[in-house]
N, C-alpha and C positions, 0 to 999 in steps of 0.2 A: 749645278752648272748650266744645265740644258736649258732652264727656263731664262737666265741670264742672256745665254746666247740667242735664244728665241725672240727675247725682247730687243736686244742690241742690233740684230741683223736687220729688220727693216728699216731702223733709223740710220743706220750706216749705208744701206741701200738708198735711202731717200737722199742724204747727203752726197752720196757718189753721183746719182742722177742730177743733182742740182749743180754739182761741180763740173760735170760733163757738160751740161747745156751751157753754163757760163763760158767754158772754154771753147766750145764748139761753134758757139753763137747761132745754134739752129741748123748749120749746114748740114749736118749728119744726124740721122734720127738716133736718138737714144733710147735703148731698150727700157721697159718699165720692169726695174729690179725688184720692187715690191710685189708685184704681179707674179714675177719668177718665183719668189720665195714662197708665197701662198700655194701656188701650183705643185711646187716640188713638197712642200709639207703636206697638203692634201693627198697628193697621190700615195704618200708613204704611211700616212696616219688614219686616213679615213675621212668620211663626209662630215661627221659630227664635230671632230676636233678641227677640220679643216675650215669648216664655217666660222667656229669661234675664233680660230687664228686670222682667217681672213677678215672678219669684222673689227677686231683689235688693229691689225695692221691698216685697214681702210680708215678707221676712226683717227689712227696717229697721223695718216696722211691727210685727212681732213683737217685735223687740228693744227697742222703745220702750214697748210696752204690757206686755210681761213676762209674758204668759200664753199658754200652749200655743205654744211657739216651733216655728215651722214650719206652723202651720196656715194663716195668711194667704200664707206663701211657697208653699204648694203650690196653694192656691186662685187667687192671683194668676198663677202660672205656667200654670195651666190656662187662665186668662182670656186670657194674652198668647198662648199657643199657638193656642187655638181662635178668637180674634177675629183672629189675624194671618193666619189661612188666608184671610181675605177679601181680603188684600193683592193687587192685581193683578187682582182680580175686579170691583172697585168703581172708580168715578171719585172719587178722593180730593178733588177740588177742591169738590165739593158738600157743602154744610153739613149736608145730611140724612146725610151718611156719618158724621159725628161723633156726631151723635144716635143713629143706629142702632148704632154700635159701642158707644156706652155703655150702651144699653139691653140688647144682648146681652151686654155684660160684666157688668151687673147680674144678669142671669138666670143665666149660668154661674157667677159668683162665689156666689150664694146656693144654687144647686144643690150646690156642692162643699162649702160650709160646711154645709148640712143634713145631708150625709153624715158630714162628718168631724168636725164639732163633739161630737155625741154620743160619738163613738168617744174622741175626745181627753178629754172631760171626765168621761166615765162617766154623764153624767146626761140622758136622753133628752129631758127637758123644756128642755134648755137652748137648744133651737131657738126656742121660742116667742117670746122677745122679739126675736130675728132676724127671725122671720116678720112679726111686728107692725110692726116699724121699716121693713122693706123696700120697700112701696108708697110711703111718703112720702119715702123717701131716694131712690128711683128718680125720683119725680117732680120732687125739688128738683134732682137732677142733671140731670134731662131740659131744666129750664129754663136752666141753666148751660151744658149741653153745647154749644149752638149758638155763643154767643160765644166760649167756651173753645176749641172745635175751630177757629174762624176765626183766633185767635191762633197756636194751636199749629201749624196747617197752614201758616200764613205763615212763621213762624218756622223750620218744617221745610224750606220750600222756598227761602227767602232770608235767614234770620237765623241765630241762635247754635245753633239745633238742626238746622241743615242737614248732612246728612252729607259727610264730606270725599271728594271723588273724584278727589283729585290721583293721578296714575300709572296710573288706570284708563282703559281706552279707553270711549269715548261712542258 
């Protein structure tokens, strides 16, 4: 059941972002929910699984958006790897970990996209809309990160996102 949930969550997050964008009309920044999922997964599961999950979520996002296939996959793989390096170094039960992992993920994602977007598009001014939207998007995500991380962490420990440890010594 864990893998079904991990596959459906990014799709649901992407649909939720799209529906929020259409309803709000761009008046209010919409947080990057897929980025948030990758950050939470990585901080609780480590760098290698975080990079793989980030790559798969980014590839899904690229395929649904249809532009620059691989750009979000590379960016979210980098996010998953770098944020996942914090696993084991932080006390995952603290809600501040969710907020810090999302803010770190936002910074890494923006840095990778600022480098890769002009290369992929051939237009060096393509990063301007990204840079203008980033502070509002990060602020909106920071507000949502605390309750979202509380849910994600609880589900990771005792719910449907719990890793299966059958057959492994404890």
